[in-house]
N, C-alpha and C positions, 0 to 999 in steps of 0.2 A: 613839732613833737612836744607834748604836754611835759611838764616838769613836776616831777613828784617824788615821793619817797623812793621809788625804784630807779630814779636817775641818780641819786646820790643818797646815802645814809645820813648825811648831814641835814637832809631836808625831812627827817623823821619827826612827825608832830605837826608839820606846817600844811596849810591847805594846798591843794593840787592847783597849779596855773593851768588853766584850760588852753587848749590848742586854739589859736587864733590867727588874725591877720593884721597887717598894718597897711593902710591905704595912705598915700600921700603924693608928693611931687618933688622933684629935685630941679636944681639949676647947676649948670657948669659954666665957668668963665675961663678963657684961656688969655691971660694978660701978656704972655710972652709964647714963642714957639716952643718952650720947654716946661712950662708950669700951667697947672690947672688948679682952680678953686672950685670945690664942690660942695654944696649944702643940700641936705635932704629934710623933709619935713614930713612926718608921718603921725597919723592917728590910729590907735588901737581899736581892734574890732575883736570883741568876745573876751580875749586874754586878759586885756586891761582897758581902761577908759582914759587914758593919758596921751600926751603928745610928745615925741621924740624928735630931736634936731640933732643931726650929725653935720660935722664940718671937717672937710679934708683938704689939704693943700699937698698937691704932688709935683714932684719934679719927675719928668719922663723923658725918654730917650728911645729912638727907634733903632733897634739892634739890626734887624733887616726891614725890608719892605712889608713884610708881613707879621713881624714880631716887635712888640713895644714892651720895655719894663719901666715901673713906676714905683714911687715910694714917697712918703711923708707922713707928717703929723697928722693925728686925729682927735678931735673933741666930741663928746657926746652929752647932750642935755635932755632933761626930761622933766615932765611935770609930775605932781604928787601922785596923781593917777597911776601913772606908771611905775614909780619907786615903789608905792604901796603895794602894788601886785606882786612883785618881784622881790622886794627886800623888806617889806613891813612884817611885823610879827604883832597880831592882835592879842587881847586877853585869853580868848580860848586857845590859840596856837601856843602862847606862852605857857598855860598850864600843862598842854600836852607834850611839849618839847623841851621844857626846862629853860627855854630861852628868855632873855628880858624882852618885855614889852616894847615896841619900836613902831613909831608911825614917822617915816622919812618926809622930809619936805622935798619939793621940787627943786632943781637947779643942776649944777654940773654933776654928771654921772661918772664920766671917765675920761682919761686921756691916753693916748697911746700912739703907735707907729703902725703904717700899714705898708704893704708892698704887692705888687702884683705883675704878673706876666700875661700879656695879651696876644693872642694869635688870631690873625685875620685868615680864617680857613678859605672863605670864599668872599666875594663882593659883597654877599648878604648875611653871612654868618661869622661870627666872632665868638672865641671861647677863651676864658680867663682862669687863671690860678692864682689865688690870693692866699696871703698870710697876713695875720694881724695880731699884736699885742696890745692889750688895753689894761690900764690900772683904775680900779674904782677910786673915786675922789668924791669931794663934796659930801653931802649928807650920808651917803651910804658908805663911802670909804672911811669916815670917822666913828662909825658905830661899831662897838666891841661887845657884843652880848655876853653874858656870863652864864654859863650852863650849869644847872644843879647836877645833870647827870653825866655830863662830859667836860673835858677840860676846856678852858677859855679859848677862843678863837674869832676869827673874822666872821662877819655875817654871812650866813649861807647865800650863795648867789645862785637863785633859781634858774638863771640862765647859763650858769656855768661859763662866764665870760671874763672873769678876771684875767685868766691867761688862755687864749684860744687860738687854736690854729684851723682856720676855715679854708676848706678846699671845696671849690665850687666850679662846677662848669655852668657856664651861662651862655645861652644862645640869644643873640639879638638878630632879629629879622629886619633888614633894611628895605625900604621901598614898599611896604604894604600899608595899606589904611587901615586904621583901627576901628 
């Protein structure tokens, strides 16, 4: 879903972030029978030209044979191409919005906590319910724009991610060649 002034009035005067995709890969390591380390590396397509890396460490427990709960800390890093698309304010946007011009560097983007409930519906289908809280840090967490038209506040997050509850049904098909 594109992010623009229709998503939030805080985005008024800022350029629209196009709908796009991220392609990448992930790896999971299970050092114990109750802990998982996961990392994802993704490259933006169309909406941004940056790279995003997410790291998660989860403790998990099987509540039943088909239900697993998990929770743990999260870190997200991004390159300048990503940060600029979602958090940057160029000269033209600054003039239109009243926000201070800002060109964020790449680096740490956020830290937070996540939790999930996974249900193995069948041998080949899993579904999951996720909740996640993340706090902006690094270059985008430190930026405090001063608006001529509005009162001071944190940088508008075009992804509306600073506090998010994500509910997502995800189907994973097992046993099929891609």
